[in-house]
Backbone as CSV, one residue per row, in Angstrom:
resi,resn,N_x,N_y,N_z,CA_x,CA_y,CA_z,C_x,C_y,C_z
1,MET,28.483,12.589,-9.620,29.631,12.441,-9.365,29.079,11.652,-7.597
2,VAL,30.024,11.297,-7.007,30.499,10.922,-6.004,31.068,11.252,-4.567
3,ASN,30.329,11.688,-3.759,30.515,12.131,-2.681,31.512,11.419,-1.875
4,LYS,32.651,11.788,-1.857,33.780,11.191,-1.059,33.724,10.291,0.370
5,GLY,33.064,11.361,1.063,33.014,11.078,2.653,31.746,10.345,2.563
6,ASN,30.775,9.974,1.449,29.609,9.119,1.431,28.513,10.037,2.282
7,GLU,28.845,11.012,2.216,27.699,11.632,2.793,26.930,12.548,1.913
8,HIS,25.694,12.012,1.401,24.749,12.735,1.174,23.995,13.548,1.993
9,GLN,23.853,14.811,1.565,23.221,15.729,2.584,21.967,16.183,2.415
10,LEU,21.683,15.791,1.589,19.894,15.818,1.264,19.131,15.022,1.919
11,LEU,19.577,13.634,1.900,18.909,12.539,2.686,19.930,11.821,4.018
12,SER,20.734,12.484,4.246,21.814,12.016,5.478,20.780,12.462,6.394
13,SER,20.164,13.907,6.775,19.640,14.364,7.504,18.261,13.911,8.110
14,LEU,17.648,12.776,7.917,16.115,12.973,7.713,16.263,12.681,9.377
15,PRO,15.004,13.340,10.269,14.712,13.499,11.448,14.776,12.171,11.604
16,GLU,14.833,12.148,13.697,15.099,10.872,14.091,13.579,10.130,14.271
17,GLY,13.867,8.886,14.697,11.996,8.415,15.071,11.331,8.495,13.992
18,LEU,11.471,9.057,12.788,10.252,8.311,11.789,9.995,7.531,11.550
19,ASN,8.799,6.887,11.611,8.674,5.351,11.043,9.030,5.397,9.633
20,THR,8.830,3.966,9.312,8.916,3.812,7.519,8.250,4.720,6.497
21,LEU,6.858,4.532,6.386,6.072,5.564,5.977,6.381,6.897,5.749
22,GLU,6.689,7.251,7.094,7.134,8.703,7.054,8.435,8.614,6.045
23,GLU,9.416,8.169,6.718,10.543,8.104,6.076,10.487,8.015,4.357
24,ALA,9.950,7.139,3.941,9.491,7.088,2.168,9.113,8.800,2.009
25,LEU,7.561,9.254,2.836,7.404,10.212,2.323,8.382,11.311,2.390
26,THR,9.378,11.725,3.140,10.242,12.276,3.381,11.268,12.310,2.369
27,ILE,11.891,11.431,2.259,12.516,11.128,1.014,12.026,11.658,-0.432
28,GLN,10.794,11.392,-0.777,10.515,11.583,-1.893,10.250,12.723,-1.771
29,GLU,9.413,13.453,-0.734,9.447,14.824,-1.087,10.786,15.725,-0.938
30,ARG,11.472,15.588,-0.067,13.214,16.248,-0.595,13.473,15.890,-1.875
31,ALA,13.482,14.800,-2.408,13.566,14.738,-3.613,13.362,15.437,-4.573
32,ARG,12.033,15.477,-4.206,10.768,16.460,-5.419,11.368,18.023,-5.507
33,HIS,11.821,18.382,-4.375,11.900,19.852,-4.015,13.422,19.876,-4.877
34,ALA,13.970,18.908,-4.955,15.576,19.159,-5.295,14.981,18.812,-7.095
35,GLY,14.378,18.553,-7.636,13.499,18.607,-9.026,13.607,17.064,-9.851
36,PHE,13.690,16.212,-8.492,13.898,14.863,-9.169,12.230,14.250,-9.108
37,ASP,11.476,14.631,-10.068,10.111,14.663,-9.630,9.488,14.220,-11.294
38,TRP,8.199,13.541,-11.607,7.739,13.282,-13.049,7.074,14.681,-13.415
39,LYS,7.591,14.371,-14.678,6.977,15.531,-15.758,5.558,16.000,-15.413
40,LYS,4.756,14.788,-15.644,3.504,14.460,-15.296,3.212,13.678,-14.247
41,ARG,2.125,14.151,-12.989,2.096,13.241,-12.270,1.312,11.575,-12.607
42,GLU,0.826,11.664,-14.311,0.605,10.618,-14.491,1.384,9.663,-14.907
43,ASP,2.628,10.122,-15.053,4.078,9.449,-15.429,4.231,8.110,-14.235
44,VAL,3.908,8.338,-13.254,4.272,7.925,-11.927,3.898,6.401,-12.167
45,TRP,2.585,6.314,-12.947,1.665,4.829,-13.077,2.238,3.829,-13.579
46,ASP,3.346,4.574,-15.104,4.420,3.691,-15.782,5.306,3.059,-15.090
47,LYS,5.367,3.623,-13.915,6.712,3.303,-12.630,5.902,2.206,-11.644
48,VAL,4.841,2.617,-11.434,3.909,1.815,-10.557,4.037,0.203,-11.128
49,ARG,3.728,0.419,-12.454,3.623,-0.831,-13.310,4.540,-1.738,-13.592
50,GLU,6.105,-0.899,-13.251,7.102,-1.641,-13.974,7.362,-2.139,-12.629
51,GLU,7.270,-1.409,-11.545,8.033,-2.097,-10.157,6.974,-3.388,-10.018
52,LEU,5.379,-3.369,-10.391,4.678,-4.489,-9.822,5.224,-5.660,-11.312
53,ALA,5.591,-5.508,-11.912,6.389,-6.498,-12.844,7.201,-7.026,-12.446
54,GLU,8.659,-6.344,-12.194,9.602,-6.732,-11.179,9.110,-7.933,-10.099
55,LEU,8.260,-7.345,-9.327,7.827,-7.822,-8.040,7.405,-9.383,-8.823
56,ILE,6.548,-9.043,-9.312,5.635,-10.727,-10.099,7.188,-11.351,-10.428
57,VAL,7.747,-11.253,-11.257,8.633,-12.223,-11.382,9.583,-12.745,-10.616
58,GLU,9.982,-11.885,-9.729,10.781,-12.373,-8.158,9.642,-13.267,-7.466
59,VAL,8.308,-12.887,-7.634,7.562,-13.950,-6.371,7.796,-15.461,-7.383
60,ARG,7.307,-15.423,-8.786,7.669,-16.667,-9.522,8.573,-17.041,-9.392
61,LYS,9.889,-16.697,-8.944,11.222,-17.100,-8.670,11.223,-18.040,-7.196
62,LEU,10.415,-17.413,-6.232,10.064,-17.849,-4.815,11.392,-17.210,-4.411
63,ASP,12.380,-16.597,-4.808,13.224,-15.917,-4.155,12.935,-14.530,-2.698
64,ALA,13.259,-15.325,-1.642,12.588,-14.334,-0.750,13.047,-13.009,-0.455
65,ASP,14.454,-12.852,-0.820,15.246,-11.580,-0.750,14.993,-10.688,-1.474
66,LYS,14.855,-11.422,-2.751,14.653,-10.490,-3.878,12.909,-10.161,-4.071
67,MET,12.249,-10.749,-3.837,10.889,-10.317,-3.251,10.410,-9.485,-2.411
68,GLU,11.263,-9.454,-1.383,11.380,-8.425,-0.418,11.744,-6.846,-1.144
69,GLU,12.707,-6.881,-1.687,13.453,-5.898,-2.580,12.215,-5.453,-3.123
70,GLU,11.561,-6.130,-4.109,10.824,-5.735,-5.311,9.794,-5.296,-4.668
71,PHE,8.928,-5.970,-3.698,8.348,-5.576,-2.696,8.449,-3.949,-2.408
72,GLY,9.395,-4.125,-1.534,9.260,-2.439,-1.193,9.584,-1.254,-2.121
73,ASP,10.178,-1.922,-3.474,10.122,-0.617,-4.621,8.979,-0.523,-4.854
74,PHE,7.947,-1.388,-4.773,6.651,-1.385,-5.340,5.880,-0.612,-4.265
75,LEU,5.914,-1.043,-3.236,5.491,0.023,-2.211,5.826,1.351,-2.177
76,PHE,7.173,1.704,-2.454,7.322,3.202,-2.659,7.295,3.852,-3.742
77,SER,7.172,3.012,-4.837,6.633,3.667,-5.898,4.711,3.856,-5.904
78,ILE,3.819,3.218,-4.885,2.808,3.608,-4.536,2.864,4.534,-3.633
79,ILE,3.876,4.767,-2.748,3.681,6.128,-2.064,3.786,6.984,-2.522
80,ASN,4.613,6.986,-3.682,4.812,8.384,-4.143,3.722,8.536,-5.358
81,ALA,3.048,7.874,-5.985,1.701,8.004,-6.549,0.961,8.670,-5.620
82,ALA,0.636,8.131,-4.535,-0.297,9.047,-3.406,-0.166,10.122,-3.034
83,GLN,1.493,10.245,-2.784,2.068,11.862,-2.934,1.568,12.743,-3.747
84,LEU,1.764,12.544,-5.011,1.797,13.046,-5.980,0.374,13.643,-6.658
85,TYR,-1.033,12.414,-6.130,-2.291,12.849,-6.171,-2.786,13.566,-4.921
86,GLY,-2.077,13.819,-3.701,-2.580,14.661,-2.515,-3.065,14.118,-1.616
87,ILE,-3.206,12.435,-1.527,-3.451,11.693,-0.903,-2.526,11.122,-0.080
88,ASP,-2.692,11.187,1.514,-2.173,10.791,2.671,-1.861,9.453,2.702
89,PRO,-0.931,8.556,2.329,-1.365,7.060,2.261,-1.220,6.365,3.332
90,GLU,-1.014,6.872,4.913,-1.243,6.636,6.284,-2.900,6.459,6.483
91,LYS,-3.153,7.676,5.916,-5.046,7.859,6.139,-5.610,6.869,5.401
92,ALA,-5.274,6.890,4.064,-5.155,5.742,3.173,-5.651,4.183,3.799
93,LEU,-4.571,3.814,4.407,-4.102,2.757,4.647,-5.162,2.572,5.747
94,LYS,-5.146,3.562,6.512,-5.982,3.184,8.122,-7.517,3.384,7.503
95,ARG,-8.059,3.573,6.738,-9.279,3.892,6.160,-9.875,2.541,5.437
96,CYS,-8.403,1.854,4.583,-8.964,0.601,4.168,-8.852,-0.482,5.398
97,ASN,-8.351,-0.378,6.199,-7.964,-1.077,7.689,-9.432,-1.068,8.527
98,ARG,-9.752,-0.479,8.583,-11.571,-0.089,8.711,-12.386,-0.619,8.168
99,LYS,-12.211,-0.659,6.730,-13.172,-1.027,5.880,-13.158,-2.559,5.617
100,PHE,-12.346,-3.325,6.093,-11.912,-4.202,6.059,-12.164,-5.007,7.055
101,ARG,-12.133,-4.699,8.376,-12.306,-5.112,9.605,-13.756,-4.959,9.687
102,ASN,-14.356,-4.088,8.920,-15.897,-3.974,9.553,-16.791,-5.619,8.076
103,ARG,-15.682,-5.449,7.014,-16.667,-6.244,6.094,-16.046,-7.743,6.700
104,PHE,-15.084,-7.853,7.006,-14.843,-9.208,7.687,-15.449,-9.320,8.980
105,GLY,-15.886,-8.367,9.927,-16.773,-8.726,10.931,-18.359,-9.015,10.402
106,HIS,-18.827,-8.489,9.129,-19.997,-8.923,8.514,-19.827,-10.684,8.361
107,ILE,-19.131,-10.776,7.784,-18.413,-12.281,7.478,-18.700,-13.066,8.990
108,GLU,-18.117,-12.674,9.984,-17.897,-13.216,11.139,-19.390,-13.323,12.029
109,ASP,-20.171,-12.431,11.369,-21.325,-11.981,12.083,-22.631,-13.115,11.562
110,ARG,-22.532,-12.766,10.039,-23.593,-14.040,9.034,-23.345,-15.323,9.561
111,ALA,-21.913,-15.829,9.960,-21.370,-17.022,10.170,-22.291,-17.494,11.110
112,MET,-22.128,-16.705,12.351,-22.881,-16.839,13.638,-24.321,-17.284,13.409
113,GLU,-24.807,-16.012,12.673,-26.302,-16.101,12.389,-26.939,-17.706,11.789
114,ASN,-25.961,-17.700,11.043,-26.402,-19.541,10.433,-25.798,-20.750,11.158
115,GLY,-25.412,-20.398,12.620,-24.813,-21.480,13.244,-23.489,-21.845,12.996
116,LYS,-22.473,-21.211,12.178,-21.447,-21.983,11.920,-20.441,-21.144,12.693
117,LYS,-19.216,-21.997,12.353,-17.761,-21.058,12.826,-17.361,-20.776,11.855
118,LEU,-16.627,-19.633,11.982,-16.022,-18.740,10.280,-15.058,-19.857,9.952
119,GLU,-14.392,-20.581,10.876,-13.942,-21.581,9.839,-14.356,-22.948,8.911
120,ASP,-15.635,-22.939,9.489,-16.227,-23.659,8.768,-17.185,-23.103,7.473
121,LEU,-17.187,-22.007,7.008,-17.518,-21.216,5.749,-16.611,-21.751,4.909
122,THR,-16.971,-21.889,3.529,-16.714,-21.976,2.436,-15.957,-20.376,1.930
123,LEU,-14.707,-20.536,1.096,-14.640,-19.356,0.306,-15.569,-18.577,-0.184
124,ASP,-16.363,-19.594,-1.057,-17.580,-18.835,-1.887,-18.302,-18.044,-0.956
125,GLU,-18.877,-18.619,0.394,-19.735,-18.630,1.403,-19.062,-16.757,1.713
126,MET,-17.469,-16.914,2.508,-17.444,-15.843,2.502,-17.128,-14.605,1.560
127,ALA,-16.764,-15.057,0.017,-16.872,-13.691,-0.814,-18.444,-13.640,-0.999
128,ALA,-19.540,-14.774,-0.502,-20.596,-13.845,-0.945,-21.320,-12.770,0.476
129,TYR,-20.831,-13.385,1.342,-21.169,-12.324,2.885,-20.143,-11.224,2.369
130,TRP,-19.180,-10.740,1.916,-18.255,-10.108,1.612,-18.839,-8.848,0.551
131,LYS,-19.587,-9.564,-0.395,-20.308,-9.035,-1.058,-21.447,-8.134,-0.485
132,GLU,-22.364,-9.032,0.692,-23.359,-8.176,1.315,-22.820,-7.155,2.196
133,ALA,-21.773,-7.223,2.490,-21.092,-5.876,3.320,-20.753,-4.824,2.553
134,LYS,-19.974,-4.847,1.114,-20.384,-3.994,0.534,-21.470,-3.076,0.413
135,ALA,-22.689,-4.270,-0.066,-23.630,-3.676,-0.416,-24.353,-2.666,0.655
136,ILE,-24.183,-2.956,1.771,-24.625,-2.464,2.968,-23.827,-0.978,3.109
137,GLU,-22.494,-1.193,2.763,-22.126,-0.238,2.816,-22.177,1.063,1.849
138,ARG,-22.713,0.680,0.513,-23.088,1.414,-0.368,-24.502,2.083,-0.181
139,SER,-25.319,1.491,0.608,-26.695,1.342,0.978,-26.467,2.770,1.965
140,THR,-25.818,2.648,2.946,-25.822,3.624,4.290,-25.043,4.764,3.794
141,ALA,-24.057,4.740,2.780,-23.177,5.639,2.494,-24.183,6.976,1.632
142,GLN,-25.531,6.367,1.111,-26.123,7.225,0.430,-26.859,8.388,0.946
C-alpha cells in the first residue's frame, strides 16, 4: 500500500544532521525493529554477494551513474552485515584507516632508508614493505 501523501512515517523522521553512515545505521535499525530483517544473520552474506555482483556488472560497463548506485547498495549491505554482527562500522573503518596509515608509513620509511623517493619504488617493492609492516604488527601484537 502506498501512502498517498508520500510520507513514510518510519523513515521520514530521521534526526537532522546525521552523517551518511549514521543515517544508514538508523534506517536499518528502524527497519529491523519493524520486522524487516533476516531470519538468520548469516543470510546477509548472500545479499552482500548479490550487491557486489551487481556492482561488478556496472563497473564492467563503466556507467558512472549505475556504478555509484550499485556501490551505494554494496556499502549499505556491508553496513547491514556489520550491524548484524555487533560491529560498529565507523569504529571498524577508523581502525582500518589507522592500520593503513601505519603500514603506508612503513613503506615511506623504508624508501627513505634506501635513499629512494616513494614514487621511485616499484609496486613489488611497496608490496614487500607492506608485508614487512604486517609482520611487525603481528609480532608486536603478541
